[in-house]
N, C-alpha and C positions, 0 to 999 in steps of 0.2 A: 622489152625482154630483160634488161638489166634490173628494172624494178621488180619483176617477177622473181628473179633469182634471189634478190636481197630479201624480199618478203619471205621466201621459203627458208632461207638460212637464218633470218631474224627470229623465226619461230622456234629455233633450237634454244631452249631455256638454259641459262647458265647454271651448271650443276653446283658450283661452289657457292653461288649466291643464294640459290633457292633450295639446295639440298636435293637428295634423291627421294622422291615420294612415289610410291608404287603400291598397287593393290592387285593381287592375283584374281580376286573375284571380278573386278572391273576388266582385267585382262581377258578372263575367260568369256565374259559377255561380248567383249570386243572381237575376240576370236570367232565368235558365232556371227555377230552382226556384219563383220567384214567378209563373211562367207568362206573363211579358211576351212571351215568344217565341210565344205563341198568336196574337198580333196583329202583332208586329214580327219580321221575319226579321233574321238577322245573317249577312252575307256569303253571302246566298242560301239559308241554312239556316233553315227555320222549321217548327214543328210544326203540323199540322192545316190546315184550309182557311182559318182566320182569319189565317194568317201574312202575307197581303197587305193586311190592313186598314190597317196603318201602314207607314211607310217602312222600308227596309232600313237599320238603324242602323249596320251594319258598313261600309257603302259611302258613307254620307253624310259627306263630308269638309268641313272648313272651313266650318261653318255660322255661325261668329261668335257663338255663344251665350256668355253668362257663367253662372256658377252660379246667379245670381238669375234670369236669363232662363229657364234650364232649370226651376228651381223654379216660376216663374210659368206656364210652358207646362204642366207637370204639374198644377198647381193648376187652370188653366182647363179642362184636359182631364178632370179627375177625375170629374165627374158622368157624362159619356159613357162613361168607362172603367169605372166601377162598373156601369153598365147593361149594357155589353158583357160584363163578367165574370159578371154575373148570368145573362144569356142563355146563356152558354157553360158555366154551372155551374162557374166557376173560383173557388176559395176564396182569398181574400186571405191571404197568408202574413204573417209578422212582418217588420217593417222598422224596426229601432231606429236610433239615431244612427249607430252604427258601420257598419251595413249600408247606410244612405243614403250615407255617405262612400265606401264601396266602390263603390256605383253611380256616384257622381260620378267616381271614378277610371276606371271602365269607359268612361264617356262622354268623359273626357279622352283616354283611349287611342284613342278613335274620332275624335279631332280636333274634337269639338263646340265646343270653346272657342277655336279658332283663328279668326283673321280670314279672310274669304273669299279664296280663291286661284284661280289660273287656270293650267292645265297648259301652254297655249300660251306664255304669258308666262314660265312657269317654264323651258321648254325654251330660250327665247331668253336668259334670264338665266344659265342653266347654261353655255351656250356663251360668252356675252359676258364672264362673270367668270373664264373660263379653267378652270372645273371639268372640262370635257370633255377637256382636255389630259392630265389625270392619271387621272381616274376613268372606267372603262369600264362602260357600262350592262349589258353581258353578265355581268359578275362580280357576281352578286346577293349573294354572301356579304359583300362590302364595305359593303352597305347595311343591315346588321343594325340599325344605330342608328336607322334610319327608323321602326322599330316602337316605340321607346321615347323619348319626348321628353327625358328626362334622359340617356339614352344618347347622343342627338344632341348635347346640350350638352357632354357629356364628350368626345366625339370631336372636336368643333370646337375646344374649349379646348386639347386636347392636340396638335391638328394645326396650330395657328396658327404656332408657331415654325418648323416645317418649311416652311410656306407662305411665311412671311416671308423665309426664306433663299432659297427658290426664286425669289421675286419679286425679291429683291435681286440675285441672280445674273443676272437678265435686265434689271436697271437700271430696274425699275418698282416702284411702291409696292404694298403689299398691297391687293388689290381690296376695296373696301368693298361690303358687302351690306346693303341695307335690310331691314327686317322683312318688307316686302311681297315683295321679291326672294326671301327665304328661304321664305316661305309658298308662293309660286308654285312654287319649285323642289321643295318637299316634295310638293305636289300632283302635279307632273310625275313625280317619282321614284317616288312611291307608286302610280302608275298604270302603271308598267312591268311587263312580264310576270313578272319575277322577284320582285316585291314586292307585286303587286296583291292577292294572297290572304293575305298575311302578317297575322296577328292583331296588333293593337296591344297594348302593355302599358304600365302606369304604376303605379309603387309609390312611395309617399311615407311617410316616418315622421318627422314634425316633432317636434323636441325641441330641447334646448340643446346639441347635439353638433356644431354647425357652426363653433364658434370656432376649433378647430384647423385645419380646412380653410380658413377665412377668412384665417388668418395664413399658412398654407403657400402659398396661391395668390397672396399679395401684395396682397390686397384692401385691407389696412390702409394701403397706400401712398397710396390716394386716398380711401378711405372710413373715417371715424373709428370706426365700429362696425358690428356686424351689423344693429342697429336702423336706423342711418342708411342702410345699403344697402337695407334693406327699404322704407324710405320712398321711396327714389329709383326703385324699380321697382314700386310699389304698383299693382295692377290689370293689370300687363302679363302676357302669356302667355309661356311658356317659349321660343317661337319669337322673340318680340321680345327677350327677354333674351339668347338665343343670338346674334342678329345684333349686339346692342350689345356683347357680350363680344368678338366677332370684330373689330368695328371699333375697339374700345378697345385692342387688342393693341399697336399702335405707340406709343400714349401710355404704356401700361404699361411698355414696354421703355425709353422715354425717361426715365421716372420711376425706373428702376432696379429695378422689380419683377421678381422671379425668374420665369423661364418654367418653372415646376415643373409637371410633369404631375400630374394628379389621378387617382386610381383611381375606378372607377365608384361605389364606396362613399363616397369623400370628396365627390364631386360631389353625390351624393344627400343627404348630410348637410348640405352647404353650402346647396343649394337649399331643402331642407326647413326649415332654420333661419331663412331670411330671406324666403321667398316663400309657402309653402303656406298658412299660416293666413290671411294677409291676402288672398290671391287667392280662396280658397274662402269666406271671410266675405263678400267682395264687397258691403260695406255702402255705402249712399248717405248721405243727409242726414236727420238725425233730425226736423228741423222739417217737412220735406216728408212724412216718414213718418207724423208725427202727423196730418197732414191726410188721408193715404191711409187710416189706421186708422179715421178717422171717416167719410170719404166712402164707404168700402166696407162700412159698417155693422158693422165689427168691434166697435165700442163698444156696439152694441145688446145683445150678450151679455156682453162682458168688463167693461163698466161696470155690469152689472146682476147684483147678488149673487144674486137669486132664480133666475137661469138655471143656476147651478152652475159657471159658467165663472170661472176665476181672473182677478183684476184684473191687467192688463198695463200697463207692463212689470213683469217679476218681478225682484226683487233676486237677484244672484249667478247669473244665467243668461245664457249667450251663445247667440245665434241665428246661423245661417248658412243658405245655400241648402240644405245637407244637412239641417239641423234642420227647415226648413220642409217638406221632402219627407217626413221621418220623421213629423212631427206630422200632416201631411195624410193620410198613409197609415193611421195608427193611429186618428186622431180624426175624419177627414173625414166618413165616412158619418153619424156621430152629429151632427156639426155641420150637415150638409145637412138632416137631419130636423128639427133644432131651428130652422133658418132657415125651413124650409117652414112650421113651426107658427106662426112669427111673421110669415109673409107676406113674407119678405125674399128677394131674388134672390141666387143664389150669386155671390160676388164674383169678379171677373176682374181680372188684373193684367198690365201689361207689365213688362219686365225692370227698368226704372228704378223703377217703383212698388214692386216687390218689394224691390229694394235699399234704397230709402228706408224701407220698412216694417221691414226687418231692422235698419237703423240705429236706428229709433225703439224697437224692442223691446230693443235693447241699451243704450238710454239709461236712466239711473237717476235 
């Protein structure tokens, strides 16, 4: 039993060592092969009568989840999910760390991790900021970047110099866009007829390859290092980063930073290097996590050697929302049986509690 638990937890790949690598296309295929689509439809497409049991995950935009909130939701839902799978004779497939990260990418592409937005406000912001003067809603091809959060960052970054020139020719400053403005505009634009059915995509490959893009983009003019930039945006979504980049353009120009366009690959490398790992780790406070660990009865097994559960935290292991999803999927049914045998209720978490628990599990 101890060996089984250690094998399960050893499968949790260390994020800092390997980076956060995730692909929404792989995540979508996994979503289907794991038969999640038996209960959840995606853009109206679902298999079997059970497809309406859960929400349409392809149409639910801007839910305001964090990776920890999503992990907590799946954790809370797990006993009911396993019962539903048993009733429908659905066999649970394999969900290792990489697969869980791909699922996270699939949910990111579906805008689960954005703050709540409003299409009505988005329409007003789109017109008030002057966007409607240049961008025609009928030309759906120009909105391809709406399906890819990093593509949107890339498009806004490369468009800023042109917009600054256009604003200067009219004797007005570059219009500032708050993160809420941009979120609202994305909801508005993604609900247009030309983009409503477009599938989201999200691909990230975190490594140490962003330094060249960091220098090329002129980030070093204001930020001392990639790590310093990472700390300044920790926990922010790509929409929040995109609006900050846009608003920062005049200050960058004043500081003498070159308005060098970035290719989509360079932007992906840059964002991957300073944003992905910290965002998807989504850790809270270790001291609070220690209290969660005990109040949710985790210690009843993990501090009891006779249970076969490993003592936590483990040295040299990094946990994240994806890690918790993977461990839940692979180990959860056995854990549920063990808790029942001890007369313990299945633990339930909110997003903050899960983030704190992750931080505690990462403390050494």
